[in-house]
All heavy atoms as a GROMACS GRO file, in nm:
protein
  596
    1MET      N    1   0.084  -0.116   0.000
    1MET     CA    2   0.000   0.000   0.000
    1MET      C    3   0.090   0.124   0.000
    1MET      O    4   0.188   0.131   0.070
    1MET     CB    5  -0.091   0.001   0.122
    1MET     CG    6  -0.178   0.124   0.124
    1MET     SD    7  -0.260   0.161   0.281
    1MET     CE    8  -0.372   0.029   0.297
    2VAL      N    9   0.055   0.222  -0.079
    2VAL     CA   10   0.131   0.347  -0.088
    2VAL      C   11   0.051   0.456  -0.020
    2VAL      O   12  -0.067   0.472  -0.046
    2VAL     CB   13   0.158   0.385  -0.236
    2VAL    CG1   14   0.225   0.519  -0.245
    2VAL    CG2   15   0.239   0.277  -0.304
    3LYS      N   16   0.117   0.528   0.070
    3LYS     CA   17   0.050   0.639   0.137
    3LYS      C   18   0.088   0.768   0.065
    3LYS      O   19   0.207   0.796   0.046
    3LYS     CB   20   0.093   0.648   0.284
    3LYS     CG   21   0.026   0.763   0.356
    3LYS     CD   22   0.070   0.770   0.500
    3LYS     CE   23  -0.011   0.877   0.569
    3LYS     NZ   24   0.061   0.991   0.607
    4ILE      N   25  -0.010   0.843   0.025
    4ILE     CA   26   0.015   0.971  -0.039
    4ILE      C   27   0.013   1.077   0.070
    4ILE      O   28  -0.081   1.085   0.149
    4ILE     CB   29  -0.090   1.002  -0.147
    4ILE    CG1   30  -0.081   0.893  -0.255
    4ILE    CG2   31  -0.070   1.140  -0.204
    4ILE    CD1   32  -0.184   0.905  -0.362
    5MET      N   33   0.119   1.157   0.074
    5MET     CA   34   0.131   1.259   0.178
    5MET      C   35   0.042   1.379   0.146
    5MET      O   36   0.039   1.425   0.033
    5MET     CB   37   0.277   1.305   0.190
    5MET     CG   38   0.371   1.196   0.236
    5MET     SD   39   0.544   1.242   0.226
    5MET     CE   40   0.556   1.358   0.358
    6ASP      N   41  -0.030   1.426   0.246
    6ASP     CA   42  -0.105   1.548   0.227
    6ASP      C   43  -0.016   1.668   0.260
    6ASP      O   44   0.100   1.651   0.295
    6ASP     CB   45  -0.234   1.548   0.310
    6ASP     CG   46  -0.208   1.539   0.460
    6ASP    OD1   47  -0.095   1.566   0.504
    6ASP    OD2   48  -0.302   1.504   0.533
    7ASN      N   49  -0.070   1.790   0.248
    7ASN     CA   50   0.011   1.910   0.272
    7ASN      C   51   0.068   1.914   0.412
    7ASN      O   52   0.182   1.955   0.432
    7ASN     CB   53  -0.072   2.036   0.245
    7ASN     CG   54  -0.090   2.063   0.098
    7ASN    OD1   55  -0.016   2.009   0.016
    7ASN    ND2   56  -0.186   2.144   0.063
    8GLN      N   57  -0.011   1.872   0.510
    8GLN     CA   58   0.037   1.874   0.648
    8GLN      C   59   0.154   1.778   0.665
    8GLN      O   60   0.253   1.811   0.730
    8GLN     CB   61  -0.076   1.837   0.743
    8GLN     CG   62  -0.037   1.853   0.890
    8GLN     CD   63  -0.154   1.828   0.982
    8GLN    OE1   64  -0.265   1.800   0.938
    8GLN    NE2   65  -0.130   1.839   1.110
    9ASP      N   66   0.145   1.658   0.607
    9ASP     CA   67   0.256   1.564   0.613
    9ASP      C   68   0.380   1.619   0.545
    9ASP      O   69   0.491   1.607   0.597
    9ASP     CB   70   0.218   1.430   0.547
    9ASP     CG   71   0.118   1.350   0.628
    9ASP    OD1   72   0.110   1.373   0.750
    9ASP    OD2   73   0.050   1.265   0.568
   10CYS      N   74   0.362   1.681   0.430
   10CYS     CA   75   0.475   1.738   0.357
   10CYS      C   76   0.540   1.850   0.437
   10CYS      O   77   0.663   1.857   0.446
   10CYS     CB   78   0.431   1.792   0.221
   10CYS     SG   79   0.390   1.664   0.102
   11ASN      N   80   0.458   1.938   0.494
   11ASN     CA   81   0.512   2.048   0.573
   11ASN      C   82   0.585   1.996   0.696
   11ASN      O   83   0.691   2.046   0.732
   11ASN     CB   84   0.401   2.145   0.615
   11ASN     CG   85   0.348   2.226   0.499
   11ASN    OD1   86   0.414   2.242   0.398
   11ASN    ND2   87   0.226   2.275   0.512
   12SER      N   88   0.528   1.895   0.760
   12SER     CA   89   0.591   1.836   0.877
   12SER      C   90   0.724   1.772   0.840
   12SER      O   91   0.824   1.791   0.908
   12SER     CB   92   0.498   1.733   0.939
   12SER     OG   93   0.560   1.670   1.047
   13GLN      N   94   0.726   1.697   0.731
   13GLN     CA   95   0.848   1.633   0.684
   13GLN      C   96   0.953   1.736   0.650
   13GLN      O   97   1.070   1.723   0.686
   13GLN     CB   98   0.818   1.544   0.562
   13GLN     CG   99   0.938   1.468   0.509
   13GLN     CD  100   0.984   1.360   0.604
   13GLN    OE1  101   0.908   1.311   0.685
   13GLN    NE2  102   1.108   1.323   0.593
   14PHE      N  103   0.913   1.844   0.582
   14PHE     CA  104   1.006   1.950   0.545
   14PHE      C  105   1.062   2.016   0.669
   14PHE      O  106   1.181   2.043   0.678
   14PHE     CB  107   0.937   2.053   0.455
   14PHE     CG  108   1.026   2.166   0.415
   14PHE    CD1  109   1.129   2.146   0.324
   14PHE    CD2  110   1.009   2.293   0.469
   14PHE    CE1  111   1.212   2.250   0.287
   14PHE    CE2  112   1.091   2.397   0.433
   14PHE     CZ  113   1.194   2.375   0.342
   15SER      N  114   0.977   2.040   0.767
   15SER     CA  115   1.019   2.103   0.892
   15SER      C  116   1.121   2.015   0.963
   15SER      O  117   1.223   2.064   1.011
   15SER     CB  118   0.899   2.128   0.982
   15SER     OG  119   0.941   2.177   1.106
   16HIS      N  120   1.095   1.883   0.971
   16HIS     CA  121   1.189   1.791   1.034
   16HIS      C  122   1.321   1.789   0.960
   16HIS      O  123   1.427   1.788   1.021
   16HIS     CB  124   1.132   1.649   1.041
   16HIS     CG  125   1.020   1.634   1.138
   16HIS    ND1  126   1.036   1.652   1.273
   16HIS    CD2  127   0.890   1.603   1.121
   16HIS    CE1  128   0.921   1.632   1.335
   16HIS    NE2  129   0.831   1.603   1.244
   17GLN      N  130   1.315   1.791   0.827
   17GLN     CA  131   1.438   1.788   0.749
   17GLN      C  132   1.516   1.916   0.767
   17GLN      O  133   1.638   1.912   0.778
   17GLN     CB  134   1.407   1.762   0.601
   17GLN     CG  135   1.533   1.732   0.522
   17GLN     CD  136   1.504   1.689   0.381
   17GLN    OE1  137   1.401   1.727   0.325
   17GLN    NE2  138   1.591   1.612   0.323
   18LYS      N  139   1.446   2.030   0.774
   18LYS     CA  140   1.515   2.157   0.800
   18LYS      C  141   1.584   2.153   0.935
   18LYS      O  142   1.698   2.198   0.949
   18LYS     CB  143   1.416   2.274   0.797
   18LYS     CG  144   1.401   2.339   0.661
   18LYS     CD  145   1.303   2.452   0.660
   18LYS     CE  146   1.334   2.560   0.760
   18LYS     NZ  147   1.247   2.676   0.751
   19ASP      N  148   1.518   2.098   1.037
   19ASP     CA  149   1.578   2.084   1.170
   19ASP      C  150   1.701   1.995   1.164
   19ASP      O  151   1.803   2.025   1.227
   19ASP     CB  152   1.477   2.025   1.269
   19ASP     CG  153   1.362   2.120   1.300
   19ASP    OD1  154   1.374   2.241   1.273
   19ASP    OD2  155   1.260   2.071   1.352
   20THR      N  156   1.691   1.886   1.090
   20THR     CA  157   1.804   1.794   1.077
   20THR      C  158   1.921   1.860   1.008
   20THR      O  159   2.036   1.847   1.053
   20THR     CB  160   1.762   1.667   1.000
   20THR    OG1  161   1.655   1.605   1.070
   20THR    CG2  162   1.876   1.569   0.987
   21ILE      N  163   1.895   1.933   0.902
   21ILE     CA  164   2.002   2.003   0.831
   21ILE      C  165   2.070   2.102   0.923
   21ILE      O  166   2.194   2.109   0.929
   21ILE     CB  167   1.947   2.073   0.704
   21ILE    CG1  168   1.904   1.969   0.601
   21ILE    CG2  169   2.051   2.168   0.645
   21ILE    CD1  170   1.823   2.025   0.486
   22GLU      N  171   1.991   2.178   0.997
   22GLU     CA  172   2.047   2.277   1.090
   22GLU      C  173   2.129   2.208   1.199
   22GLU      O  174   2.239   2.252   1.233
   22GLU     CB  175   1.935   2.360   1.152
   22GLU     CG  176   1.984   2.479   1.229
   22GLU     CD  177   2.061   2.580   1.146
   22GLU    OE1  178   2.034   2.593   1.025
   22GLU    OE2  179   2.152   2.645   1.202
   23TYR      N  180   2.079   2.098   1.253
   23TYR     CA  181   2.150   2.022   1.356
   23TYR      C  182   2.283   1.971   1.302
   23TYR      O  183   2.387   1.983   1.369
   23TYR     CB  184   2.063   1.906   1.404
   23TYR     CG  185   2.130   1.820   1.508
   23TYR    CD1  186   2.135   1.859   1.641
   23TYR    CD2  187   2.189   1.699   1.472
   23TYR    CE1  188   2.198   1.781   1.736
   23TYR    CE2  189   2.251   1.620   1.566
   23TYR     CZ  190   2.256   1.661   1.698
   23TYR     OH  191   2.319   1.582   1.791
   24ILE      N  192   2.282   1.915   1.183
   24ILE     CA  193   2.405   1.862   1.123
   24ILE      C  194   2.506   1.974   1.101
   24ILE      O  195   2.625   1.956   1.127
   24ILE     CB  196   2.373   1.787   0.993
   24ILE    CG1  197   2.300   1.656   1.027
   24ILE    CG2  198   2.500   1.758   0.912
   24ILE    CD1  199   2.243   1.584   0.907
   25LYS      N  200   2.461   2.090   1.056
   25LYS     CA  201   2.552   2.204   1.038
   25LYS      C  202   2.617   2.244   1.170
   25LYS      O  203   2.738   2.267   1.177
   25LYS     CB  204   2.478   2.324   0.979
   25LYS     CG  205   2.446   2.310   0.833
   25LYS     CD  206   2.373   2.433   0.784
   25LYS     CE  207   2.333   2.418   0.638
   25LYS     NZ  208   2.259   2.536   0.590
   26ILE      N  209   2.537   2.251   1.276
   26ILE     CA  210   2.589   2.291   1.407
   26ILE      C  211   2.688   2.188   1.460
   26ILE      O  212   2.798   2.222   1.504
   26ILE     CB  213   2.473   2.313   1.507
   26ILE    CG1  214   2.392   2.435   1.467
   26ILE    CG2  215   2.526   2.325   1.650
   26ILE    CD1  216   2.260   2.449   1.540
   27ILE      N  217   2.650   2.061   1.454
   27ILE     CA  218   2.737   1.955   1.507
   27ILE      C  219   2.866   1.944   1.426
   27ILE      O  220   2.974   1.927   1.482
   27ILE     CB  221   2.663   1.820   1.510
   27ILE    CG1  222   2.549   1.826   1.611
   27ILE    CG2  223   2.757   1.705   1.542
   27ILE    CD1  224   2.591   1.858   1.753
   28SER      N  225   2.856   1.955   1.294
   28SER     CA  226   2.978   1.945   1.213
   28SER      C  227   3.073   2.062   1.242
   28SER      O  228   3.195   2.045   1.242
   28SER     CB  229   2.945   1.937   1.064
   28SER     OG  230   2.892   2.059   1.016
   29THR      N  231   3.017   2.178   1.273
   29THR     CA  232   3.100   2.293   1.311
   29THR      C  233   3.165   2.268   1.447
   29THR      O  234   3.285   2.292   1.464
   29THR     CB  235   3.016   2.423   1.316
   29THR    OG1  236   2.959   2.445   1.187
   29THR    CG2  237   3.100   2.542   1.355
   30LEU      N  238   3.086   2.221   1.543
   30LEU     CA  239   3.141   2.193   1.677
   30LEU      C  240   3.251   2.088   1.674
   30LEU      O  241   3.348   2.095   1.748
   30LEU     CB  242   3.030   2.148   1.771
   30LEU     CG  243   2.932   2.254   1.816
   30LEU    CD1  244   2.816   2.192   1.894
   30LEU    CD2  245   3.001   2.359   1.901
   31LEU      N  246   3.234   1.989   1.587
   31LEU     CA  247   3.333   1.881   1.576
   31LEU      C  248   3.447   1.914   1.480
   31LEU      O  249   3.538   1.834   1.464
   31LEU     CB  250   3.265   1.752   1.530
   31LEU     CG  251   3.163   1.691   1.626
   31LEU    CD1  252   3.094   1.573   1.561
   31LEU    CD2  253   3.231   1.651   1.756
   32ASN      N  254   3.438   2.032   1.419
   32ASN     CA  255   3.536   2.072   1.317
   32ASN      C  256   3.546   1.964   1.209
   32ASN      O  257   3.654   1.920   1.172
   32ASN     CB  258   3.672   2.101   1.380
   32ASN     CG  259   3.763   2.175   1.284
   32ASN    OD1  260   3.716   2.242   1.192
   32ASN    ND2  261   3.893   2.163   1.304
   33LEU      N  262   3.428   1.919   1.164
   33LEU     CA  263   3.416   1.813   1.066
   33LEU      C  264   3.333   1.863   0.949
   33LEU      O  265   3.212   1.846   0.946
   33LEU     CB  266   3.351   1.689   1.129
   33LEU     CG  267   3.333   1.567   1.042
   33LEU    CD1  268   3.467   1.507   1.006
   33LEU    CD2  269   3.246   1.466   1.115
   34PRO      N  270   3.397   1.932   0.854
   34PRO     CA  271   3.320   1.986   0.742
   34PRO      C  272   3.259   1.876   0.656
   34PRO      O  273   3.318   1.769   0.639
   34PRO     CB  274   3.423   2.067   0.664
   34PRO     CG  275   3.556   2.015   0.704
   34PRO     CD  276   3.540   1.956   0.842
   35ILE      N  277   3.138   1.902   0.607
   35ILE     CA  278   3.070   1.808   0.518
   35ILE      C  279   3.058   1.875   0.382
   35ILE      O  280   2.995   1.980   0.369
   35ILE     CB  281   2.930   1.773   0.573
   35ILE    CG1  282   2.944   1.707   0.711
   35ILE    CG2  283   2.856   1.680   0.476
   35ILE    CD1  284   2.813   1.686   0.782
   36ASN      N  285   3.121   1.814   0.283
   36ASN     CA  286   3.117   1.869   0.148
   36ASN      C  287   2.974   1.871   0.096
   36ASN      O  288   2.893   1.784   0.130
   36ASN     CB  289   3.205   1.788   0.053
   36ASN     CG  290   3.352   1.797   0.089
   36ASN    OD1  291   3.394   1.889   0.159
   36ASN    ND2  292   3.429   1.700   0.045
   37ASP      N  293   2.944   1.969   0.012
   37ASP     CA  294   2.808   1.984  -0.041
   37ASP      C  295   2.757   1.859  -0.110
   37ASP      O  296   2.641   1.824  -0.098
   37ASP     CB  297   2.803   2.102  -0.140
   37ASP     CG  298   2.818   2.236  -0.069
   37ASP    OD1  299   2.794   2.242   0.054
   37ASP    OD2  300   2.854   2.334  -0.136
   38GLU      N  301   2.846   1.787  -0.180
   38GLU     CA  302   2.801   1.669  -0.254
   38GLU      C  303   2.759   1.554  -0.162
   38GLU      O  304   2.690   1.462  -0.203
   38GLU     CB  305   2.907   1.620  -0.354
   38GLU     CG  306   3.031   1.562  -0.290
   38GLU     CD  307   3.155   1.648  -0.303
   38GLU    OE1  308   3.143   1.771  -0.313
   38GLU    OE2  309   3.263   1.589  -0.302
   39TYR      N  310   2.801   1.559  -0.034
   39TYR     CA  311   2.765   1.454   0.062
   39TYR      C  312   2.651   1.494   0.155
   39TYR      O  313   2.598   1.410   0.226
   39TYR     CB  314   2.886   1.415   0.146
   39TYR     CG  315   3.000   1.363   0.065
   39TYR    CD1  316   3.124   1.427   0.066
   39TYR    CD2  317   2.986   1.250  -0.015
   39TYR    CE1  318   3.230   1.379  -0.009
   39TYR    CE2  319   3.091   1.202  -0.090
   39TYR     CZ  320   3.213   1.267  -0.087
   39TYR     OH  321   3.317   1.220  -0.161
   40GLN      N  322   2.614   1.621   0.156
   40GLN     CA  323   2.516   1.668   0.254
   40GLN      C  324   2.382   1.596   0.243
   40GLN      O  325   2.326   1.556   0.346
   40GLN     CB  326   2.495   1.818   0.243
   40GLN     CG  327   2.397   1.866   0.349
   40GLN     CD  328   2.418   2.008   0.389
   40GLN    OE1  329   2.511   2.072   0.348
   40GLN    NE2  330   2.327   2.057   0.469
   41ASN      N  331   2.330   1.577   0.124
   41ASN     CA  332   2.200   1.509   0.109
   41ASN      C  333   2.205   1.367   0.165
   41ASN      O  334   2.111   1.321   0.230
   41ASN     CB  335   2.155   1.507  -0.036
   41ASN     CG  336   2.111   1.643  -0.085
   41ASN    OD1  337   2.079   1.730  -0.006
   41ASN    ND2  338   2.111   1.661  -0.215
   42GLY      N  339   2.315   1.296   0.141
   42GLY     CA  340   2.330   1.161   0.193
   42GLY      C  341   2.341   1.159   0.344
   42GLY      O  342   2.284   1.072   0.411
   43VAL      N  343   2.415   1.255   0.400
   43VAL     CA  344   2.428   1.264   0.545
   43VAL      C  345   2.292   1.291   0.609
   43VAL      O  346   2.255   1.228   0.707
   43VAL     CB  347   2.531   1.373   0.584
   43VAL    CG1  348   2.529   1.399   0.734
   43VAL    CG2  349   2.670   1.334   0.538
   44VAL      N  350   2.216   1.383   0.550
   44VAL     CA  351   2.083   1.416   0.602
   44VAL      C  352   1.992   1.294   0.594
   44VAL      O  353   1.922   1.262   0.691
   44VAL     CB  354   2.022   1.537   0.528
   44VAL    CG1  355   1.876   1.555   0.564
   44VAL    CG2  356   2.101   1.663   0.557
   45ALA      N  357   1.993   1.224   0.482
   45ALA     CA  358   1.908   1.105   0.466
   45ALA      C  359   1.944   0.998   0.568
   45ALA      O  360   1.856   0.937   0.630
   45ALA     CB  361   1.920   1.050   0.324
   46ASN      N  362   2.073   0.974   0.587
   46ASN     CA  363   2.116   0.873   0.685
   46ASN      C  364   2.080   0.915   0.826
   46ASN      O  365   2.038   0.832   0.908
   46ASN     CB  366   2.267   0.847   0.674
   46ASN     CG  367   2.301   0.762   0.555
   46ASN    OD1  368   2.226   0.674   0.518
   46ASN    ND2  369   2.415   0.790   0.493
   47PHE      N  370   2.095   1.043   0.858
   47PHE     CA  371   2.061   1.091   0.991
   47PHE      C  372   1.911   1.077   1.017
   47PHE      O  373   1.870   1.041   1.128
   47PHE     CB  374   2.106   1.236   1.009
   47PHE     CG  375   2.117   1.276   1.153
   47PHE    CD1  376   2.232   1.246   1.225
   47PHE    CD2  377   2.013   1.339   1.217
   47PHE    CE1  378   2.242   1.282   1.358
   47PHE    CE2  379   2.022   1.375   1.350
   47PHE     CZ  380   2.137   1.346   1.421
   48GLU      N  381   1.829   1.103   0.916
   48GLU     CA  382   1.684   1.085   0.931
   48GLU      C  383   1.652   0.939   0.959
   48GLU      O  384   1.566   0.909   1.041
   48GLU     CB  385   1.610   1.132   0.805
   48GLU     CG  386   1.608   1.282   0.786
   48GLU     CD  387   1.517   1.354   0.884
   48GLU    OE1  388   1.420   1.294   0.934
   48GLU    OE2  389   1.544   1.472   0.911
   49ARG      N  390   1.722   0.845   0.893
   49ARG     CA  391   1.700   0.702   0.919
   49ARG      C  392   1.741   0.668   1.062
   49ARG      O  393   1.672   0.594   1.132
   49ARG     CB  394   1.781   0.617   0.821
   49ARG     CG  395   1.711   0.599   0.690
   49ARG     CD  396   1.785   0.501   0.599
   49ARG     NE  397   1.784   0.564   0.469
   49ARG     CZ  398   1.890   0.599   0.398
   49ARG    NH1  399   2.010   0.572   0.442
   49ARG    NH2  400   1.877   0.658   0.283
   50ILE      N  401   1.856   0.721   1.104
   50ILE     CA  402   1.904   0.696   1.240
   50ILE      C  403   1.803   0.749   1.342
   50ILE      O  404   1.774   0.683   1.442
   50ILE     CB  405   2.042   0.762   1.261
   50ILE    CG1  406   2.148   0.689   1.179
   50ILE    CG2  407   2.081   0.764   1.409
   50ILE    CD1  408   2.280   0.764   1.168
   51LYS      N  409   1.748   0.868   1.315
   51LYS     CA  410   1.649   0.926   1.407
   51LYS      C  411   1.526   0.836   1.418
   51LYS      O  412   1.474   0.816   1.528
   51LYS     CB  413   1.607   1.066   1.359
   51LYS     CG  414   1.702   1.174   1.399
   51LYS     CD  415   1.666   1.312   1.351
   51LYS     CE  416   1.524   1.345   1.326
   51LYS     NZ  417   1.498   1.482   1.282
   52SER      N  418   1.479   0.783   1.306
   52SER     CA  419   1.358   0.699   1.311
   52SER      C  420   1.385   0.569   1.386
   52SER      O  421   1.298   0.520   1.459
   52SER     CB  422   1.304   0.672   1.171
   52SER     OG  423   1.393   0.594   1.096
   53ILE      N  424   1.504   0.512   1.371
   53ILE     CA  425   1.539   0.390   1.445
   53ILE      C  426   1.552   0.421   1.594
   53ILE      O  427   1.500   0.348   1.679
   53ILE     CB  428   1.669   0.328   1.390
   53ILE    CG1  429   1.648   0.277   1.248
   53ILE    CG2  430   1.721   0.217   1.482
   53ILE    CD1  431   1.774   0.243   1.174
   54ALA      N  432   1.618   0.531   1.626
   54ALA     CA  433   1.636   0.569   1.766
   54ALA      C  434   1.501   0.597   1.833
   54ALA      O  435   1.482   0.567   1.951
   54ALA     CB  436   1.726   0.691   1.776
   55GLU      N  437   1.408   0.653   1.758
   55GLU     CA  438   1.275   0.681   1.812
   55GLU      C  439   1.205   0.553   1.856
   55GLU      O  440   1.144   0.548   1.962
   55GLU     CB  441   1.192   0.755   1.709
   55GLU     CG  442   1.064   0.814   1.762
   55GLU     CD  443   0.994   0.899   1.658
   55GLU    OE1  444   1.047   1.006   1.625
   55GLU    OE2  445   0.888   0.856   1.612
   56VAL      N  446   1.218   0.448   1.775
   56VAL     CA  447   1.157   0.319   1.810
   56VAL      C  448   1.220   0.265   1.938
   56VAL      O  449   1.150   0.220   2.030
   56VAL     CB  450   1.174   0.218   1.695
   56VAL    CG1  451   1.133   0.078   1.738
   56VAL    CG2  452   1.095   0.262   1.573
   57VAL      N  453   1.352   0.271   1.947
   57VAL     CA  454   1.422   0.220   2.065
   57VAL      C  455   1.386   0.303   2.188
   57VAL      O  456   1.356   0.249   2.295
   57VAL     CB  457   1.575   0.221   2.042
   57VAL    CG1  458   1.651   0.186   2.170
   57VAL    CG2  459   1.612   0.126   1.930
   58ASN      N  460   1.388   0.435   2.176
   58ASN     CA  461   1.359   0.522   2.290
   58ASN      C  462   1.216   0.512   2.338
   58ASN      O  463   1.188   0.537   2.455
   58ASN     CB  464   1.392   0.668   2.256
   58ASN     CG  465   1.541   0.691   2.249
   58ASN    OD1  466   1.619   0.620   2.307
   58ASN    ND2  467   1.580   0.794   2.176
   59ASN      N  468   1.124   0.478   2.249
   59ASN     CA  469   0.984   0.466   2.287
   59ASN      C  470   0.946   0.329   2.343
   59ASN      O  471   0.835   0.308   2.388
   59ASN     CB  472   0.892   0.500   2.170
   59ASN     CG  473   0.896   0.647   2.136
   59ASN    OD1  474   0.922   0.730   2.222
   59ASN    ND2  475   0.870   0.680   2.012
   60PHE      N  476   1.040   0.237   2.342
   60PHE     CA  477   1.015   0.102   2.394
   60PHE      C  478   1.008   0.108   2.546
   60PHE      O  479   1.098   0.159   2.612
   60PHE     CB  480   1.126   0.006   2.351
   60PHE     CG  481   1.106  -0.133   2.398
   60PHE    CD1  482   1.017  -0.217   2.334
   60PHE    CD2  483   1.175  -0.181   2.508
   60PHE    CE1  484   0.997  -0.347   2.378
   60PHE    CE2  485   1.156  -0.311   2.553
   60PHE     CZ  486   1.067  -0.394   2.487
   61THR      N  487   0.900   0.059   2.601
   61THR     CA  488   0.886   0.060   2.746
   61THR      C  489   0.932  -0.074   2.803
   61THR      O  490   0.898  -0.181   2.751
   61THR     CB  491   0.740   0.085   2.788
   61THR    OG1  492   0.656  -0.011   2.726
   61THR    CG2  493   0.695   0.224   2.749
   62VAL      N  494   1.011  -0.064   2.907
   62VAL     CA  495   1.062  -0.184   2.974
   62VAL      C  496   0.972  -0.212   3.093
   62VAL      O  497   0.947  -0.124   3.176
   62VAL     CB  498   1.208  -0.161   3.021
   62VAL    CG1  499   1.261  -0.283   3.093
   62VAL    CG2  500   1.296  -0.126   2.903
   63PRO      N  501   0.921  -0.334   3.104
   63PRO     CA  502   0.835  -0.369   3.218
   63PRO      C  503   0.909  -0.350   3.351
   63PRO      O  504   1.030  -0.369   3.359
   63PRO     CB  505   0.802  -0.516   3.194
   63PRO     CG  506   0.832  -0.542   3.051
   63PRO     CD  507   0.938  -0.446   3.011
   64GLU      N  508   0.834  -0.315   3.453
   64GLU     CA  509   0.890  -0.291   3.585
   64GLU      C  510   0.963  -0.413   3.642
   64GLU      O  511   1.059  -0.400   3.718
   64GLU     CB  512   0.780  -0.246   3.682
   64GLU     CG  513   0.727  -0.107   3.654
   64GLU     CD  514   0.828   0.002   3.681
   64GLU    OE1  515   0.908  -0.010   3.776
   64GLU    OE2  516   0.829   0.099   3.604
   65GLU      N  517   0.915  -0.534   3.607
   65GLU     CA  518   0.975  -0.654   3.665
   65GLU      C  519   1.110  -0.692   3.603
   65GLU      O  520   1.177  -0.783   3.649
   65GLU     CB  521   0.878  -0.774   3.655
   65GLU     CG  522   0.838  -0.813   3.516
   65GLU     CD  523   0.715  -0.738   3.464
   65GLU    OE1  524   0.662  -0.651   3.533
   65GLU    OE2  525   0.674  -0.770   3.351
   66ILE      N  526   1.152  -0.620   3.502
   66ILE     CA  527   1.282  -0.646   3.440
   66ILE      C  528   1.392  -0.582   3.526
   66ILE      O  529   1.384  -0.466   3.563
   66ILE     CB  530   1.288  -0.587   3.297
   66ILE    CG1  531   1.182  -0.650   3.208
   66ILE    CG2  532   1.428  -0.601   3.237
   66ILE    CD1  533   1.205  -0.797   3.179
   67ASN      N  534   1.494  -0.662   3.558
   67ASN     CA  535   1.606  -0.610   3.637
   67ASN      C  536   1.711  -0.548   3.547
   67ASN      O  537   1.735  -0.595   3.436
   67ASN     CB  538   1.670  -0.723   3.719
   67ASN     CG  539   1.577  -0.776   3.825
   67ASN    OD1  540   1.502  -0.700   3.885
   67ASN    ND2  541   1.582  -0.907   3.848
   68ILE      N  542   1.775  -0.446   3.598
   68ILE     CA  543   1.883  -0.381   3.524
   68ILE      C  544   2.002  -0.475   3.521
   68ILE      O  545   2.038  -0.536   3.623
   68ILE     CB  546   1.922  -0.248   3.589
   68ILE    CG1  547   1.802  -0.152   3.586
   68ILE    CG2  548   2.043  -0.187   3.523
   68ILE    CD1  549   1.824  -0.024   3.662
   69ALA      N  550   2.065  -0.485   3.405
   69ALA     CA  551   2.182  -0.573   3.392
   69ALA      C  552   2.298  -0.515   3.470
   69ALA      O  553   2.313  -0.394   3.484
   69ALA     CB  554   2.219  -0.587   3.246
   70PRO      N  555   2.384  -0.604   3.524
   70PRO     CA  556   2.502  -0.555   3.597
   70PRO      C  557   2.595  -0.482   3.501
   70PRO      O  558   2.593  -0.502   3.380
   70PRO     CB  559   2.566  -0.681   3.652
   70PRO     CG  560   2.512  -0.791   3.569
   70PRO     CD  561   2.378  -0.748   3.517
   71ILE      N  562   2.679  -0.397   3.557
   71ILE     CA  563   2.776  -0.322   3.478
   71ILE      C  564   2.892  -0.413   3.444
   71ILE      O  565   2.948  -0.482   3.532
   71ILE     CB  566   2.825  -0.198   3.555
   71ILE    CG1  567   2.707  -0.104   3.581
   71ILE    CG2  568   2.936  -0.127   3.480
   71ILE    CD1  569   2.741   0.012   3.672
   72PHE      N  570   2.931  -0.412   3.318
   72PHE     CA  571   3.045  -0.494   3.274
   72PHE      C  572   3.174  -0.423   3.309
   72PHE      O  573   3.195  -0.308   3.279
   72PHE     CB  574   3.039  -0.517   3.123
   72PHE     CG  575   3.159  -0.588   3.069
   72PHE    CD1  576   3.176  -0.724   3.089
   72PHE    CD2  577   3.257  -0.519   3.000
   72PHE    CE1  578   3.288  -0.791   3.040
   72PHE    CE2  579   3.369  -0.584   2.950
   72PHE     CZ  580   3.384  -0.719   2.972
   73GLU      N  581   3.260  -0.493   3.380
   73GLU     CA  582   3.392  -0.440   3.414
   73GLU      C  583   3.495  -0.541   3.370
   73GLU      O  584   3.504  -0.650   3.426
   73GLU     CB  585   3.402  -0.413   3.564
   73GLU     CG  586   3.307  -0.304   3.610
   73GLU     CD  587   3.314  -0.280   3.761
   73GLU    OE1  588   3.414  -0.322   3.824
   73GLU    OE2  589   3.220  -0.221   3.814
   74PRO      N  590   3.576  -0.507   3.269
   74PRO     CA  591   3.676  -0.604   3.219
   74PRO      C  592   3.785  -0.633   3.321
   74PRO      O  593   3.813  -0.560   3.409
   74PRO     CB  594   3.734  -0.535   3.096
   74PRO     CG  595   3.693  -0.394   3.102
   74PRO     CD  596   3.580  -0.384   3.198
   0.00000   0.00000   0.00000
């Protein structure tokens, strides 16, 4: 099934992408890691994928009866 985006979805997606672009610019400046123009679209696309994966992980609720794993010390 293909979902066709309405104007609100498009505006929301554009807004998120603008935020991502701005975030990447700030972080690359802080890290002194310039991103060439020819790579920027790929970096933004990959970061958007990472954000969507992280959102799934961060929204996962752990049941109260689960114990925290011990800290690994080599």
